[in-house]
C-alpha positions in Angstrom: -46.4 -3.5 -3.4 -45.6 -0.6 -5.8 -42.3 0.5 -6.5 -43.1 3.9 -5.1 -44.1 2.2 -1.9 -41.0 0.0 -1.8 -39.0 3.1 -2.3 -40.7 5.4 0.5 -40.2 2.3 2.9 -36.7 2.1 2.1 -36.0 6.1 2.8 -38.1 6.1 5.6 -36.0 3.4 7.3 -32.9 5.6 6.8 -33.9 9.1 6.6 -34.7 11.0 9.6 -36.2 14.3 8.2 -34.0 17.3 9.3 -31.9 15.4 11.3 -28.4 14.4 9.6 -26.9 12.8 12.9 -29.7 10.2 13.1 -30.1 9.5 9.4 -28.2 6.8 7.7 -28.4 7.9 4.3 -25.9 5.5 2.9 -27.8 2.3 4.1 -30.8 3.7 2.2 -28.7 4.4 -0.8 -27.4 0.7 -0.9 -30.9 -0.7 -0.8 -31.9 1.7 -3.5 -29.1 1.1 -5.7 -30.0 -2.7 -5.4 -33.4 -2.0 -6.5 -32.6 0.3 -9.4 -30.1 -2.2 -10.9 -32.6 -5.0 -10.8 -35.3 -2.7 -12.2 -37.4 -4.4 -14.8 -37.7 -1.3 -17.3 -36.0 2.2 -17.8 -39.1 3.9 -16.2 -38.6 1.8 -13.0 -35.0 2.7 -13.0 -35.4 6.3 -13.1 -37.8 6.2 -10.1 -35.3 4.6 -8.1 -32.6 6.8 -9.5 -34.5 9.7 -8.4 -34.8 8.7 -4.9 -31.2 8.1 -4.9 -30.5 11.7 -6.2 -32.8 13.1 -3.5 -30.6 11.4 -0.7 -27.4 12.5 -2.2 -28.9 16.2 -2.0 -29.4 15.6 1.7 -26.0 14.4 2.0 -24.6 17.4 0.2 -26.3 19.7 2.8 -24.9 17.6 5.5 -21.4 18.0 3.7 -21.8 21.9 3.5 -23.5 22.6 7.0 -22.0 20.4 9.5 -19.6 22.4 11.7 -18.7 20.1 14.6 -16.1 17.7 15.3 -15.9 14.5 13.0 -17.6 11.3 14.1 -13.9 10.1 14.6 -10.8 12.0 15.3 -8.7 12.7 12.2 -6.1 10.1 11.9 -3.4 9.5 8.8 -2.6 6.2 8.0 -0.6 4.8 5.2 -2.7 6.1 2.5 -4.0 9.3 4.3 -7.5 10.1 6.1 -10.6 8.1 5.4 -13.9 8.5 6.9 -17.7 8.5 6.3 -18.9 11.2 3.8 -20.8 14.0 5.9 -20.1 12.5 9.3 -16.3 12.8 9.1 -15.7 14.3 5.7 -17.3 17.6 5.3 -16.5 21.1 4.1 -15.3 22.4 7.6 -13.5 19.2 8.6 -11.5 19.3 5.0 -10.6 22.8 5.6 -9.2 22.4 9.1 -7.3 19.4 7.6 -6.0 21.7 4.8 -5.1 24.2 7.5 -3.3 21.6 9.6 -1.0 20.9 6.6 -0.3 24.8 6.1 0.5 24.7 10.1 2.8 21.8 9.4 4.8 24.0 6.9 5.0 26.9 9.5 6.3 24.5 11.7 8.8 23.2 9.5 10.7 26.3 9.4 11.9 25.5 13.0 12.2 21.8 12.5 14.7 20.2 10.3 13.4 17.1 10.2 9.9 18.5 8.8 11.9 20.4 6.2 13.7 17.4 5.0 10.7 15.3 4.6 8.7 18.1 3.0 11.5 18.9 0.5 10.6 22.7 0.8 12.7 25.5 2.2 10.2 27.4 4.2 6.4 28.7 4.1 7.1 31.2 1.4 8.6 28.8 -1.0 5.5 26.3 -0.4 3.0 29.2 -1.5 5.1 29.9 -4.4 5.6 26.4 -5.7 1.8 25.4 -4.7 -0.5 22.7 -4.4 -2.0 20.2 -6.9 -5.5 19.5 -6.0 -7.7 16.6 -7.5 -10.3 14.3 -6.3 -11.9 10.8 -7.7 -15.4 10.1 -8.5 -16.8 10.2 -5.1 -20.0 11.9 -4.4 -19.0 15.5 -2.9 -15.2 15.5 -4.3 -15.6 18.9 -6.1 -17.3 20.3 -3.2 -14.5 19.2 -0.9 -11.7 20.1 -3.1 -13.0 23.9 -3.2 -13.1 23.5 0.4 -9.3 22.8 0.5 -8.7 25.2 -2.4 -10.3 28.0 -0.1 -8.0 27.7 2.6 -5.0 27.5 0.3 -6.2 30.7 -1.5 -6.8 32.4 1.8 -3.0 31.7 2.7 -1.5 32.7 -0.7 -0.8 29.3 -1.9 -0.8 28.8 -5.7 -3.1 26.0 -6.9 -3.1 23.8 -9.7 -6.5 22.2 -10.3 -6.6 18.9 -11.8 -10.4 18.1 -11.1 -11.3 14.7 -11.2 -7.8 12.8 -11.6 -5.8 9.6 -10.6 -3.6 9.4 -8.0 -0.6 8.6 -10.3 -1.4 11.3 -12.5 -1.5 13.7 -9.7 1.6 12.4 -8.6 3.3 13.3 -11.7 1.9 16.7 -11.7 3.6 17.5 -8.6 6.9 16.3 -10.2 6.5 18.3 -13.4 5.0 21.3 -11.9 7.7 21.2 -9.1 4.7 21.9 -7.0 5.2 21.7 -2.9 2.6 19.1 -2.3 -0.9 17.6 -3.6 -4.1 17.1 -2.0 -6.4 14.2 -3.4 -9.8 13.9 -2.1 -10.2 10.2 -2.3 -10.7 6.9 0.0 -9.0 5.1 -2.8 -10.7 1.5 -3.1 -13.3 1.9 0.0 -17.0 1.5 -0.4 -19.4 4.2 -1.5 -19.9 5.7 1.6 -16.3 6.8 2.3 -14.5 10.0 1.7 -10.8 10.4 2.0 -7.8 12.9 2.1 -4.4 12.0 0.4 -1.5 14.3 0.9 1.7 13.9 -1.0 4.8 16.0 -0.4 7.2 17.5 -2.9 8.8 14.0 -4.0 5.0 13.2 -5.3 5.3 10.1 -3.1 2.9 9.2 -0.1 3.6 11.2 3.1 6.5 9.9 5.5 5.4 9.1 9.1 6.9 12.4 10.6 4.6 14.2 8.2 1.2 11.9 8.8 1.9 12.2 12.4 2.0 16.0 12.4 -1.0 16.2 10.4 -2.9 14.1 12.5 -1.9 16.0 15.7 -2.5 19.6 14.3 -5.8 18.7 12.9 -6.7 17.3 16.4 -5.5 20.5 17.9 -7.1 23.0 15.4 -10.7 20.9 15.8 -10.3 21.4 19.6 -9.4 25.0 19.5 -11.9 26.3 16.8 -10.9 27.8 13.8 -7.4 28.9 13.6 -5.9 32.0 11.7 -5.3 29.8 8.4 -9.0 29.2 7.9 -10.9 32.0 6.6 -14.0 33.2 8.4 -16.3 32.4 5.5 -15.5 29.5 3.1 -16.4 30.4 -0.4 -17.0 27.1 -2.1 -19.4 28.1 -4.9 -17.4 30.9 -6.7 -16.6 29.6 -10.3 -12.9 28.7 -10.4 -12.3 30.5 -13.6 -12.6 33.8 -11.5 -9.8 32.9 -9.0 -6.7 34.1 -10.4 -4.7 31.9 -8.0 -6.0 28.7 -9.5 -4.4 27.2 -12.5 -6.0 24.4 -14.4 -3.8 21.5 -14.6 -4.0 18.7 -17.0 -2.6 15.8 -15.0 -2.5 13.2 -17.8 -0.4 15.4 -19.8 2.2 15.7 -16.8 2.1 12.0 -16.4 3.1 11.5 -20.4 5.7 13.9 -19.9 7.0 12.0 -17.0 7.0 8.7 -18.9 8.7 10.1 -22.0 11.5 11.9 -20.1 12.6 9.0 -18.1 12.7 6.3 -21.0 16.5 5.8 -20.5 15.6 4.7 -16.8 12.7 2.4 -17.0 13.1 1.6 -21.2 9.5 1.9 -21.7 9.0 3.8 -25.5 5.6 5.0 -24.7 4.8 6.5 -28.2 6.3 3.4 -29.9 4.3 1.3 -27.8 1.0 3.3 -28.4 1.7 3.0 -32.2 2.3 -0.7 -32.1 -0.9 -1.1 -30.1 -2.8 0.8 -32.7 -1.9 -1.3 -35.9 -1.5 -4.9 -34.1 -4.8 -6.7 -34.7 -4.0 -9.6 -32.9 -4.5 -7.6 -29.5 -7.5 -6.9 -27.6 -7.4 -4.8 -24.3 -10.5 -4.5 -22.0 -10.3 -2.1 -19.1 -12.9 -1.8 -16.4 -13.0 1.6 -14.8 -15.4 0.8 -12.0 -17.0 4.1 -12.7 -13.7 5.6 -11.0 -11.4 8.6 -12.2 -9.3 6.5 -14.6 -12.7 6.4 -17.0 -11.7 10.1 -18.0 -8.3 9.2 -19.1 -8.2 5.6 -20.6 -8.8 6.9 -24.2 -6.2 9.4 -24.2 -3.6 7.4 -22.4 -3.7 4.6 -25.1 -3.7 7.5 -27.7 -7.4 6.7 -28.9 -6.6 3.3 -30.3 -8.9 1.8 -33.0 -12.4 1.0 -31.4 -12.2 -2.8 -31.8 -8.9 -2.6 -30.1 -9.8 -1.2 -26.8 -13.3 -2.1 -24.6 -14.0 0.2 -21.5 -16.4 -1.0 -18.9 -18.4 0.7 -16.3 -17.0 3.9 -17.8 -19.8 6.1 -17.0 -20.1 8.3 -13.6 -21.6 6.6 -10.8 -20.5 7.4 -7.3 -22.6 4.3 -6.0 -20.5 2.0 -8.1 -23.3 -0.1 -8.6 -23.3 -0.9 -4.7 -20.1 -3.1 -5.0 -16.9 -2.6 -3.1 -14.8 -0.8 -6.0 -11.7 -2.6 -5.8 -9.6 -4.7 -7.9 -10.6 -8.4 -7.0 -11.6 -11.8 -8.3 -15.3 -10.9 -7.9 -14.9 -7.6 -9.7 -12.9 -9.2 -12.4 -15.7 -11.3 -13.7 -17.3 -8.6 -16.1 -13.8 -8.3 -17.9 -13.2 -12.0 -18.1 -16.7 -12.0 -19.8 -16.0 -9.5 -22.2 -12.6 -10.8 -23.4 -14.0 -14.2 -23.9 -16.0 -12.9 -26.7 -12.9 -11.5 -28.6 -11.5 -13.4 -31.1 -7.7 -12.0 -30.8 -5.2 -14.3 -29.6 -3.7 -11.9 -27.2 -6.1 -10.4 -24.6 -5.2 -7.9 -22.3 -7.6 -7.4 -19.2 -7.6 -4.9 -16.2 -9.9 -3.6 -13.6 -8.6 -0.1 -11.7 -10.0 1.2 -8.7 -11.5 4.5 -8.3 -8.3 6.8 -7.9 -6.5 4.8 -10.1 -3.7 3.8 -8.1 -4.4 0.0 -8.0 -4.8 -2.6 -10.8 -5.2 -6.3 -11.4 -4.6 -8.4 -14.8 -6.0 -11.1 -16.9 -5.3 -12.6 -20.1 -8.5 -14.0 -20.3 -7.7 -17.2 -18.9 -5.4 -16.7 -16.1 -6.0 -13.7 -13.3 -2.8 -12.2 -12.4 -2.6 -10.3 -9.3 0.2 -7.7 -8.3 1.9 -10.6 -6.4 2.7 -12.2 -9.7 2.6 -9.2 -11.8 5.0 -7.2 -9.9 7.8 -10.1 -10.3 6.8 -10.1 -14.1 7.5 -6.2 -14.6 10.8 -6.9 -12.6 11.9 -9.9 -14.8 10.6 -7.8 -18.1 12.6 -4.7 -17.1 15.7 -6.7 -16.0 15.8 -9.7 -18.6 14.1 -8.0 -21.7 15.0 -4.2 -21.2 18.2 -4.9 -20.1 18.1 -2.8 -17.2 20.1 -3.4 -14.0 19.0 -3.0 -10.2 17.2 -4.4 -7.2 13.7 -5.1 -6.8 11.4 -3.8 -3.8 8.4 -5.3 -2.5 6.6 -5.0 0.6 6.9 -7.8 3.2 3.3 -9.0 2.7 4.1 -9.5 -1.0 4.9 -13.1 -2.7 8.3 -14.5 -2.6 8.1 -15.0 -6.5 10.2 -11.8 -6.6 12.5 -12.9 -3.9 13.4 -16.1 -6.1 13.6 -14.2 -9.1 16.1 -11.8 -7.7 18.4 -14.5 -6.1 19.0 -16.2 -9.4 19.5 -12.8 -11.0 22.2 -11.8 -8.6 20.2 -8.9 -7.4 19.2 -7.3 -4.0 15.5 -7.3 -2.7 14.3 -4.3 -0.6 11.6 -5.7 1.6 9.8 -3.0 4.0 6.7 -2.8 6.0 3.3 -2.3 4.2 2.6 0.9 2.6 4.0 2.6 -0.6 5.8 5.4 1.3 8.1 2.8 2.9 9.8 2.3 -0.6 11.1 5.9 -0.3 14.8 4.7 0.4 15.0 3.0 -3.1 12.7 4.9 -5.2 16.1 5.8 -7.6 17.7 2.2 -7.2 14.7 -0.4 -7.5 13.7 -1.0 -11.3 10.1 -2.1 -9.7 8.7 -1.4 -6.4 5.2 -2.9 -5.9 3.0 -4.4 -2.9 0.4 -7.3 -2.8 -2.5 -4.9 -2.8 -2.6 -4.1 -6.5 -0.1 -1.1 -6.5 2.9 -0.7 -8.5 5.5 1.8 -10.0 9.1 1.6 -11.7 12.3 3.7 -11.6 11.9 7.1 -13.4 8.4 7.3 -12.7 6.0 8.3 -9.6 7.1 7.1 -6.2 3.1 6.5 -5.9 1.7 3.6 -6.9 -0.2 4.0 -10.4 -2.5 1.9 -12.4 -1.7 3.5 -15.8 2.2 2.5 -15.6 0.9 -1.0 -14.6 -1.4 -1.3 -17.7 1.3 0.1 -19.9 3.7 -2.6 -18.7 1.1 -5.2 -19.3 0.6 -3.8 -23.0 4.4 -3.6 -23.4 5.1 -7.3 -22.2 2.4 -8.5 -24.4 3.6 -6.9 -27.5 7.1 -7.4 -27.1 7.0 -11.1 -26.4 4.0 -11.8 -28.3 2.6 -13.9 -25.9 -0.3 -13.8 -23.4 0.5 -12.5 -20.0 -0.5 -16.1 -18.4 2.0 -17.6 -20.6 4.8 -15.3 -19.5 4.0 -15.7 -15.8 4.0 -19.6 -16.3 7.4 -19.4 -17.9 9.1 -17.3 -15.0 7.3 -19.5 -12.4 8.8 -22.7 -14.2 12.3 -21.3 -13.9 12.1 -19.3 -10.8 9.5 -21.3 -8.6 6.0 -21.5 -8.1 4.0 -19.4 -5.2 0.4 -19.4 -4.4 -0.5 -16.4 -2.3 -3.7 -15.2 -0.8 -4.8 -12.6 1.6 -8.0 -11.9 3.9 -9.1 -9.8 6.8 -11.4 -9.9 9.7 -13.2 -7.1 11.7 -12.4 -7.1 15.3 -13.7 -5.3 18.4 -10.2 -3.7 19.3 -8.1 -1.0 17.5 -5.0 0.7 18.2 -2.7 0.0 21.4 -5.2 -2.6 22.5 -5.3 -4.6 19.4 -1.6 -4.5 19.3 -1.2 -5.5 22.9 -3.6 -8.7 21.8 -1.7 -9.6 18.6 1.4 -9.6 20.9 0.2 -12.9 22.2 1.5 -14.4 18.8 5.0 -14.0 20.0 4.4 -17.7 21.3 4.6 -18.7 17.4 8.7 -18.2 17.4 11.5 -20.0 15.4 11.0 -23.7 16.2 7.5 -23.6 17.0 5.1 -26.0 15.3 2.1 -24.9 13.2 -0.5 -27.2 12.1 -1.3 -26.9 8.1 -4.2 -29.0 7.2 -3.1 -32.2 9.1 0.6 -31.5 8.7 2.8 -30.3 11.5 5.2 -27.3 10.0 7.9 -25.8 11.9 8.8 -21.9 11.9 12.1 -21.4 10.6 12.2 -17.5 10.7 10.1 -14.5 12.1 10.0 -11.2 10.3 8.4 -8.6 12.7 9.1 -5.4 10.8 5.3 -5.0 10.4 2.9 -7.4 12.4 4.5 -11.0 12.3 5.3 -12.9 9.2 6.1 -16.6 9.9 8.1 -18.5 7.5 7.8 -22.3 7.7 10.0 -25.1 6.7 8.7 -25.7 3.2 8.9 -22.1 2.3 5.4 -21.3 2.7 4.6 -18.3 5.3 1.8 -16.9 7.3 1.5 -13.2 8.0 -0.6 -11.3 10.3 -0.6 -7.7 11.0 -3.5 -4.8 12.1 -4.8 -2.5 9.5 -3.5 1.0 10.0 -7.0 2.6 9.2 -9.6 0.4 10.4 -10.5 -2.0 13.4 -9.5 -5.1 11.3 -6.6 -7.6 11.5 -5.3 -8.6 7.9 -3.7 -11.9 7.2 -1.4 -13.0 4.3 -0.5 -16.4 3.3 1.8 -18.0 0.4 2.0 -21.7 -0.1 4.1 -23.5 -2.5 1.5 -25.6 -3.7 -2.3 -24.7 -4.6 -3.9 -27.0 -2.2 -2.1 -25.5 0.6 -3.2 -21.9 0.3 -6.6 -22.4 1.9 -5.3 -24.5 4.7 -2.8 -21.7 5.6 -5.7 -19.2 5.6 -7.3 -21.6 8.1 -4.3 -21.7 10.2 -3.9 -17.9 10.3 -7.7 -17.9 11.6 -6.7 -20.6 14.3 -3.9 -18.4 15.4 -6.3 -15.4 15.7 -8.9 -17.5 17.5 -6.2 -18.3 20.0 -5.6 -14.6 21.0 -9.2 -14.1 21.5 -9.9 -12.1 18.6 -12.1 -14.6 16.9 -14.4 -16.9 18.4 
């Protein structure tokens, strides 16, 4: 079979001419990407890419022209709204959700609870303070951002346009500009077929439940009632932004840099000194994998354009297909970074992988992989013991207890809320570090939104200040404060919402005093924490946590063992529990 014939066969299976509804564009793109990335020659690769580009033009037409309701109702979870590009996120649906946000500010004028959560006095103040708008590298990002901007402009809202930007940088822009809110068109680390819509209020952090619930409700009402008065009759998404006097260009990284410099007294990170030290230290090699995401545009400036031999950037070219992978910080995706570092002669190696919107990061020192479960505790120890700062640590209930053990011995408190970065709001100005197991982190005096860049700066600061690899630093902390071995996984289920919650309620049989078989050993549950799903702590300090996803028909489970051998056994115990509820065969 010739390449041309193979390409036609793949496209015919996914594309129904003239029918967006029946076409499965992204199924075809996935297969075409696989062909492109295994092509024997550049000429063959060009053929594959040309067909990928053609199908993306069809998706753009769907994004522009779809006028009905999204395939699934709009629902804001812990990190905004996510859905299939063209089917759920398209120009009209993004315009309606933007209108729902503006409608929320109208409602806030007679609702004190909303006003407090928004941090804005009234609709007029919101218009004057304005909105920061950005997007990640997803296909259609600029087009969807323009749909949001069209609605904002029609209602007299000042717009700070950041273009392709990371979530943490946009959060910094909200704080530095004193904007009323931000809109970021991103589904974070979801696969290539997804689009997304993140909304942050005036504090720059993830929106509180009262806000996301209101947006969800109003978006549903506006979808049902047709175009509300907040949406212009014609959405102009093609007029050059330079011609729109209400739109101000925003350098989000410059805002990020100003924020970290302004708050050195709180976190102790001397950003400019650190950059100078990095540039002249020939013993250090940094490798960052941007996975084609928005971080790729910022990393050189973030690190002040260090000598070429000091910084290696991987997957730093624009590619909305992500090479067909799920673009998340993971062990599998870390392999290119490990390979690149293995060729470096420097004794101090810092490797990191960042997700598309730059709010998640995972590390390695070339030998040891370090997830946020460990790195969050390391960051807390670093600020507390090396920087000499004092204060609590905050971590989600699904994160490792290494930070708990550390805080206890340091005589400090632990704040341990539900999963979701917005749950840290009560301690943003108290906790030295706040982090979650899914590779998100921030620090006191920085953004209340998770931010990969502050994680990278911390990793470099640790390595240079201590003159040792991250893995060695982690080993020293574990030897003193205890060894913990976390893992996580998830399974797709047929239920969602209330029915899934009802099924998971069967896990109540596993209460304190109940026995759980871990491998061939019976363990006793000593404590149950049910603030977010069900976390069952066992008599040896290990634990199992099971919770439903807030955005997908999935059940997620998290485990932590006290020995490396038992981690996989706890995972199997969690799956056995789910099987007993009927969710797994």
